[in-house]
PLY file of the C-alpha trace (Angstrom):
ply
format ascii 1.0
element vertex 153
property float x
property float y
property float z
element edge 152
property int vertex1
property int vertex2
end_header
0.21 -0.26 0.14
3.01 2.52 0.76
4.10 2.30 -3.30
0.24 2.48 -4.12
0.76 5.75 -1.46
4.05 6.84 -3.31
2.51 5.92 -6.86
-0.67 7.91 -6.83
1.11 10.88 -4.78
3.55 11.26 -7.74
0.81 11.01 -10.76
-0.90 13.59 -9.55
2.12 15.78 -9.84
2.87 14.50 -12.94
-1.09 15.70 -13.70
-0.33 19.01 -13.02
2.41 18.87 -15.43
-0.19 17.91 -18.01
-1.80 20.16 -17.31
0.35 23.12 -17.88
1.54 21.92 -20.53
-2.31 20.98 -22.73
-3.05 24.89 -21.48
-0.14 26.40 -22.12
-0.39 24.39 -25.91
-4.04 25.06 -26.19
-2.95 29.30 -25.28
0.20 28.91 -27.93
-2.31 27.77 -30.46
-4.90 30.30 -29.60
-2.62 32.98 -30.49
-1.41 31.68 -33.62
-4.65 30.75 -34.97
-6.41 34.48 -33.81
-2.78 36.16 -35.63
-3.88 34.47 -38.55
-7.67 35.77 -38.28
-9.01 33.29 -36.54
-12.52 33.81 -33.83
-12.37 32.44 -30.91
-16.19 32.41 -29.11
-18.47 29.90 -27.86
-19.46 29.63 -31.23
-16.29 28.23 -31.63
-15.56 25.84 -29.39
-19.12 24.40 -29.32
-19.12 23.40 -33.17
-18.48 19.59 -34.09
-15.88 21.02 -36.12
-12.38 21.88 -34.43
-11.30 25.69 -34.75
-7.70 24.78 -34.70
-6.06 21.63 -33.66
-4.63 22.55 -30.57
-8.06 23.05 -28.82
-7.78 20.14 -28.10
-5.37 21.21 -25.10
-7.95 23.35 -23.66
-10.14 20.33 -23.91
-7.29 17.55 -22.13
-7.38 20.86 -19.41
-11.03 20.39 -19.05
-11.76 17.16 -18.45
-8.28 16.26 -16.65
-8.93 19.00 -14.34
-12.44 18.08 -13.68
-12.45 14.34 -13.50
-9.17 12.64 -13.78
-6.88 14.62 -10.79
-10.39 14.95 -8.13
-10.33 10.94 -8.93
-6.66 10.45 -8.10
-6.55 12.73 -5.52
-9.53 10.42 -4.05
-7.78 7.68 -4.53
-4.27 8.26 -2.49
-6.57 9.94 0.22
-7.95 6.67 0.81
-5.00 4.52 0.52
-3.62 7.11 2.84
-5.83 5.42 5.59
-4.17 1.32 4.59
-0.58 2.73 4.07
-0.04 3.19 7.96
2.70 6.09 6.29
3.27 8.88 9.19
1.40 11.85 8.57
0.13 10.32 5.21
-3.92 11.06 5.33
-2.40 14.37 6.63
-0.97 15.02 3.30
-2.85 12.98 1.28
-6.31 15.55 3.43
-3.99 18.23 1.46
-3.11 17.23 -1.43
-7.42 16.69 -1.81
-8.44 20.29 -0.60
-5.70 21.64 -3.20
-7.09 19.88 -5.90
-10.72 20.56 -4.97
-9.62 24.06 -4.91
-8.12 24.25 -7.36
-10.80 23.28 -9.50
-13.58 25.87 -8.09
-10.85 28.21 -8.72
-10.99 27.27 -12.44
-14.15 28.03 -12.93
-14.32 30.60 -10.33
-11.65 32.45 -13.50
-14.27 32.37 -16.06
-16.56 34.52 -14.43
-13.57 36.42 -12.33
-10.41 36.48 -14.78
-7.94 37.12 -11.45
-8.76 34.05 -10.44
-6.47 32.44 -12.69
-3.52 33.58 -10.77
-4.29 31.99 -8.24
-4.95 29.54 -10.67
-2.09 29.23 -11.42
-0.31 29.48 -7.95
-2.47 26.57 -6.25
-1.00 24.74 -8.71
2.21 25.17 -8.37
1.21 24.61 -4.16
-0.44 21.00 -5.10
2.58 20.13 -7.61
4.56 20.14 -4.87
2.72 19.19 -1.85
2.20 15.65 -3.94
5.70 15.53 -4.46
5.69 15.98 0.08
3.69 13.58 0.02
4.94 10.91 -1.99
8.24 11.61 -0.78
6.88 11.03 2.63
5.88 7.14 2.10
8.89 4.76 1.95
10.19 3.52 -1.48
9.27 -0.26 0.12
7.27 -2.34 3.33
9.28 -2.31 6.43
10.90 -5.59 6.71
9.00 -7.09 10.72
12.22 -6.56 12.33
12.70 -2.78 11.06
8.41 -2.14 11.24
9.39 -1.71 15.36
11.39 0.73 14.52
9.82 2.82 11.84
8.95 6.44 13.48
10.86 6.28 16.34
14.30 7.73 15.00
0 1
1 2
2 3
3 4
4 5
5 6
6 7
7 8
8 9
9 10
10 11
11 12
12 13
13 14
14 15
15 16
16 17
17 18
18 19
19 20
20 21
21 22
22 23
23 24
24 25
25 26
26 27
27 28
28 29
29 30
30 31
31 32
32 33
33 34
34 35
35 36
36 37
37 38
38 39
39 40
40 41
41 42
42 43
43 44
44 45
45 46
46 47
47 48
48 49
49 50
50 51
51 52
52 53
53 54
54 55
55 56
56 57
57 58
58 59
59 60
60 61
61 62
62 63
63 64
64 65
65 66
66 67
67 68
68 69
69 70
70 71
71 72
72 73
73 74
74 75
75 76
76 77
77 78
78 79
79 80
80 81
81 82
82 83
83 84
84 85
85 86
86 87
87 88
88 89
89 90
90 91
91 92
92 93
93 94
94 95
95 96
96 97
97 98
98 99
99 100
100 101
101 102
102 103
103 104
104 105
105 106
106 107
107 108
108 109
109 110
110 111
111 112
112 113
113 114
114 115
115 116
116 117
117 118
118 119
119 120
120 121
121 122
122 123
123 124
124 125
125 126
126 127
127 128
128 129
129 130
130 131
131 132
132 133
133 134
134 135
135 136
136 137
137 138
138 139
139 140
140 141
141 142
142 143
143 144
144 145
145 146
146 147
147 148
148 149
149 150
150 151
151 152
């Protein structure tokens, strides 16, 4: 279970990187498309035709941020109860809270664009906390003789 905890925490951190890549890919493509005369409006986003291929970055960012990352963060918390890592539950809760906050900031940014800056800052916090959680889990399960000394040194 400790290995699963560690892997899930690293996956949360990796997903934050995927989110950054996806949105940067979208924004770069958008800039290129607008420079060429394209116009991005709600009709272009909701159309069955992709206005420009980098629009997939926005789709990936939305699905990943609203479904994939929260499910992984929740799985991390569930695993934390069984992994018996000192402080593991606390770090998993922080990961989940930052994940929920990240989603809410993303949605809030639709009405208040300044929330986008906090969304970006929170992403860095989530990345860091996920790495801290992953590093708290030992690489292997302690042997029975070591189990008695874990946390006592």
